[in-house]
N, C-alpha and C positions, 0 to 999 in steps of 0.2 A: 513499299515502305510501310513499316508497322507503326500504327498510331496509338497503340494501347498505353504507351508510356507518356503520352503528351497530355498536357492540360493547358487550356487557354485562359488568360486573364485579360479582361477588357478594360479595367479601370474606368476612366471617364470617356473612353473612345467610343466608336460606333458599336453600340450593343447589339443592334439588329444584325450587323455584319458578323459579329462574333458568334451570335446564336445560330445563324444559318450555317456558318463554317463548321462549328462543332457538331451540329446535327448531321451534316453530310459525311463528316469523318468518323462519326460514332465515338466521340470522345467527350470529356467533361469540360464544362465551363466553370473555371475556378472562382471561388468567392474571394473578394477583396474589398476593403473599405478605403476609399480615396476621399480625402478631405483637405482642409487647409489649416495650418497653424495660425496663431494670432498675428504673426508678422507677414502672412500672405503666402509663405512657402507651402508647397504641396506635401501632404502627409499621406503615407500609403501603408496599410496594414494588410498583409496576406493572411487570409483566414483558412489556409490549407497547409498541410505538411508537405513541403517541397524540399526533398533531400538533395545534397550535392550529387552529381555535378550539374544539375539543372540550372538554367538561367531563367529569370523571370523578367519580362520586358513589358512596359506599358507605353504604347505608341504615343499617347498624348504627352507623356513626359519626355519624349525624345529617344526612347530606346528602340533599336531596330527590330523588325519583325520580318522573317522570311516566310513568304506565302508558299504553302505546300502545293496547291493545285490552282492555277490561274482560272480554270473553268468555274470553280466554286466561287471565286471572287466575282467573276463576271455575272454569275447568276444572282449572287447576293445583292450587288449594287446596281444591277440593271445595265451594266456597261455593254456596249456593242462589241461582240467578240471579233468583229472584222475591223474595228478601229484601232489604229496604232500610229506611232510616229517614230521615225528613226533619227537619232541624233548622232552625227558623225558615223563612224563604223563601230562605235563602242557600246551604245545603249539604245534600247527600245523602250519607249513609253507605251505601255500596253493597256493602261486603263486609269481611271480616276474616280474618286468618290466625292460628291459635293452634296451634302445633306440638305442645303437650302437652295431655293431658286429665286430668292429676293434679297436685295442688298438693303440693309438698314443702317442708317447713320449711327455712329457711336457704338457699334457692336463688333464682336469678333466672329469671323468666319473660319471654318475648318476646311482645308483643302487637302485631300489625300491623293497621292500620286503613286502609281505602281510602275516600277522600273525593272527591266530585265537586262542584265549584262550580256552582251554579245561576244565579248572577248575580254581577256584580262586587262586591267587598267593599273598603271603605275601612278597615274595622276589622280589627285583628290579634287573632284569638281564641286563647285557650289551650285545650289539651286536658286533660281529666281521665280517668284510668283507675283504677277502684276494683275491688278483688277483695272480694266480699261473701259471707259464708257464709250458711247456711240460716236463721240467726237474724236476718239483716239487719245483722250487725255487719261493719264494714269492717276487714279484717285486713291489707290492703296497698293502697297507693295511689301514684299517680304523676301529678303535674301538670307540664305542660311545654308549650312552644310546639311547633307541628308541626315535624317534622324537627329536633328539639332546637334550635330557633331559626333554622334555616337555610332554612325554607320557610314564611314568613309568609303568612297567609291573604289578605293584601292583594295578594299576587303571583299568586294562583291565577287561572287563565284559565277562563272558562265552558266547560263540557264536558270539561275535562281531569280525569282521575282521578289523585289523588295518593296515593302509598304512604307511610305514616307509621308508623314503628316506635318502640315504647315499651318500655323495660325496666321490669319490675315486681319489686321485691325483696320476697320473702316472709320475714318475720322468723324467726329461729332458734327463738325461743320462740313457739309457735303453739297457741293454744286455739281450736278451730273445730269447727263442726258442719256436715258436708257434706249435700248437695252445695253447691259454691260457684258463683257466677256473676260475670260481669264487667259492670260498669256504666261507660258512657263518655258523653262529651258535650263540648260546647264552651261557653266562657264568656269574658266580658270581664274580663281580669285586674284592671283598675282598679276596677271596681265589684263584681265577683263575680257579676254577672248572667249566668245561663245562657240559652242559646238554647232556646226551647221545642221539644219533640219532637212530631212528627205522625206516628205510626206505630201501626198496629193490632197488638196483642200483642207489640210490641217496645219500647215506651217507657212512661215513667211521668212525664208532666209535663215534666221538664227533663233527663231522662237516657234513654239507650238501654240496654236489657238484652240483651246478646248471647245468642243462642239456646243456645250450648254450655253444658253442665253439666260441672263439674270435680269429680272425686273427691278425697279426701284420701289422701296417702301413708300407708303403714303406720306410719311413725314418728310421725304425728300422732294415730293411734288406739292406739298401743302403751300398755301398762300404765305405762311410765315413759318420758317423752320424753328423748332424749339431747341434752344441750347442754353448753356449756363457757363459763362466765363466771368469770374470775379476778379476785379482789379483792386488789389490791396485792401480787400474787405470794405470798400467804400461804395463802388458802383459795379453792377453786373450787367453784362449783355445777355439778354434772355431770349432773344429771337431776332431773326433777320430774313430778308428776302432780296433776291437780285434778279433782274431781268434786263436784257437777255444774257445768256451765258456763252452764246456764239455771236460775235459782233464784228465790226469793221473799224479801221482807223477813222478818227474824226467823229464817231458816233458817241452816244451817251448810254451809260448804265443807269438804271433806276434802282436805287438801293433803299431799303427800309430797315431801320434799326430800332429795336425795342430795348430800352434801358430801365434798370430798377435801382433806386437808391437803397443801399443796405443799411444806411443810417443817415441821420441828418447831415447834409453836405454843406460846409461853410466856405469851401474854396471854389474858385472858378477853374473849370477844366475845359479844354478844347478837344473836340472830337476830330480825329483824323482818319481818312480813308485813302488808301493808296493802291494803285495798280502797278505791280512790280514785275519786271523781267530780270531774272537772276536775283542777286541779293541787293543790288544797289541802283538799278535802273528804274526810275519812276516815270511811267508813261500816262499817268492820270492821278490827280490828287485833289482832295477836298479837306480843308481845315476850317472848322466852323464851330460856333456856339450852338448848342442844340436848338432845333426848330427855328433856324435862320435868325438866331440871336434873341428869340422871344422867351427862351426857357434856360437861362444860365444855371449851371449846376449849383451855385451858391444859394439858389432859392429852393432847392429840392428838400423835401422832408423825408423822414424814414419810411421806407416801403413804397414811396411814390413810383409809379410806372409811367414812362413817357415814350411815345413812339414818334419817330421822325422819318421823313422821306427826303432823299436828296438825289441830285443828278451828278454823275461823274463823267466828265468828257475824256475820251481817249485821244491821245496825241494824234494829230493828222498824219504824221509820218511814222507811226508805230509799226515796227516790223511784224510780220506774221509769226504766230507761235502761241504758246501757252503762257499765261500770266497768272501770278498770285494776286488775289484781292485780299487786302489786310485792313484791319481797323483797330483803333485803340483810343486812348485818352492821354493828354499831357497837361501839366500845370500851365495855365495861360501865362503866368508871370515869369516862370523859370524855364519853360519848355521841357522840364523833366517828365518823362513818360511814366505812367503807372504800370506796374508789372502784374503778371498773373502769378498764382502760387508756385508754379513750376519754373518760373524764371523769365519767359519771354515778355516783351513789352508791347505785344500786339497779338491779335487773333487772326488766324488765316481763315477767311470766309469760304475760300474755294478757288478753283481754277477757272479762268476766263479764256476762251479761245478767240484770238483775233485773227481774222482772215482778210485778205485783200478782196476788194469788190470785183 
């Protein structure tokens, strides 16, 4: 194949990968300016003359990219050339690119997958990417069509390797036990049916476990996690800690909360902390005036910071599984909850794993 008419634009994607690929193909790396408009939308200006009928694609923006030579990709990203995972009879996952090896709370990770079509597909499959900690708890996930919908599997040509980029948003409030792993796969969006995985040591029935292990950032293992959740411009939760995150029915969680008054508070608010299974099953609950009633919010002055520690007992007959730990504030007189700027009336502190003894 002749490459002299090709030009690669990397946008904000993996520049090292792009530079290594064009170097080995002896082609040019095009110039482009990628930024953002004032409303947050992505702006892109191509600083090269690109005549029709050429198409320009930026992987970070969701456009498809066909990889010319898989060996070049494996060399550029350090992928094991002997590693792959077969999904059904249709697709081979031949590699991945994970620029970071540490999970940081409140950040976005980029996960790049390389798919090869083994046979023509009439079905358009969706991709799932799950970040799972050492407990098996999913702490972040992304479900999307390949190429953010711009590269449907029904368009994949047999033998072509497709580069598929997925952003994965790690929550600001993160309770996790490292190391973490990534689980990926393909499924039928209409039915939820996943393609089976045929791979030794890389798959588990209907998902692929990527070989890379990811550590947790220092902020996730610190004595107090730094966060900022503002309730109606009055009070903010600025830090918290929870121990343990793997526990048993009938035992207690020790929870530390740090609050800040954003202005002088004249109302009395009650703090609530709940352990939820599903959306409405409460298996542990604490409703209290801060610091065991010694620091009512009506006494707080502007910018005052207050830290409190409480114990939350888990129900003795709580079923095994993953639970959400949530916290918030409500008006003591009316029971009306204070809301966050984006709408919810509680903060998710993280997942608690309850196991039978």
